[in-house]
N, C-alpha and C positions, 0 to 999 in steps of 0.2 A: 305868820304860819305860812308856810310855802307849799303844802302838801296840794297836789294837782293830780286826781287819779284819772287813769284813762277814761273812766266814766262816773260820774258823780252818783248815778244810781246803779246799784249792782242787781236788785232784785225787787219786784213787787208782787202785791198780793191782792185780790180782788175778791171781796165777799159776795156771796150770792146765797139767795135763798133757795135756789133750784139749780143744781149743777148742769142738768141736762140743757136746761133752757139757755143758761149763761153761754154754754158751749156752743150752741146752735147760734147765738147772737153773734158772738165774737168771730166764729169762723165764717159766717156769711158776710158780716160787716167788713172784716179786714182781709179775706181771701187767705188767711193763714190756716193751716192744719194743725189743730190742738190735739193733743195727746193725753190719755187718761193716765194717771199715776197713783197707784194704791200702797207704795213703798214706805209711806210715812204713817203718822197717827191718824190722818185723816184722809179721805178720798182728796184728789185733787186733778186739774185739768191744766196740762202745760202749754203755756207759749213758747215757740220756737225761737232760737238763735242761732246764726251762721255758727259760731263758735261757742261751743258748751262750756269752754274754761274762763274765757273774758267777755264773752258777748253777755248784752244785758237781756234779761228775759223774768217771766214771772208765773203765776199761777192763778187760777180760780180755785176757791175753797168754800165749804159750806160754812157760812158765817153771818153776822148782822150787818147790812150795810148801813152807812150814815143816811140820814133823813136826804129826801131830794136834792142831790147836788151838793149836799153839806160837807162831803169828806174831800180828799185829796183828789187830784186830776191827774190821771195816767194819759199819757200821750202816746197813741199806737199808731204805728206804720200801717197803710192801706195799698192794697194792690191795685194798680190801675189809676183812673181818675178819681179825686175826691168827690166830686159830683156824683159818681155812680155810688160810692161807699155810703154818703148821704143819703140817697134815695133808699137804700136798704134798710136803714135804721129804723124807720117806722114800721116796715115789712114783718120785722121780726122782734117788735114790742119795745123798741127804743124812742127816744125824742130827741131831734135836733133841737139845740137851744141856743145857736147863734149863727150869725153868717159866716161866709168863708173869712179868713184873716189872711194876710199876706204878710210874712215876715221874711228877712235875708234869706234863710236857708230853705223854705218852701211855702207851703200854705196848710192851715187846719181849721177845724171847726169844733165847737164845743158840742157836747151830746150827752145823753143819760142812756144807761143800760137799762133793760127791764126792771132792775132793781133799784134804780135812782142814782146809781154810782156815776160821779161825774169822770168823762173820757174826753180826749180830744182825739180827733181822727187827723191823721198828718200825712201830706205827700211832700216829698223834697222836690225842689224847682228843678 
């Protein structure tokens, strides 16, 4: 097989039991402005992408999260310093679950949102 897409991931969905709380968490921790969208069958809160046609983005939606950290892990870019984002995680109901990990393109740490969803917070080098 030789298919190599621009991005292996094209969309992500993060389930939450409280859409308002989740929006506050993700906006506070990442520095992104999320947007409500009621155009589909369920209300959702959209993550932004610079390019609406080819950028990778996703949404929060009312749903049943996996048990604490048991689901997939979505890695999200954060504004500014990773350490600052990690300090904000417990302030809005989340939990930092790892130390900072360095990889060639940048640094990240594993966390859980208030629903227990596994996320990685990432900054490029």
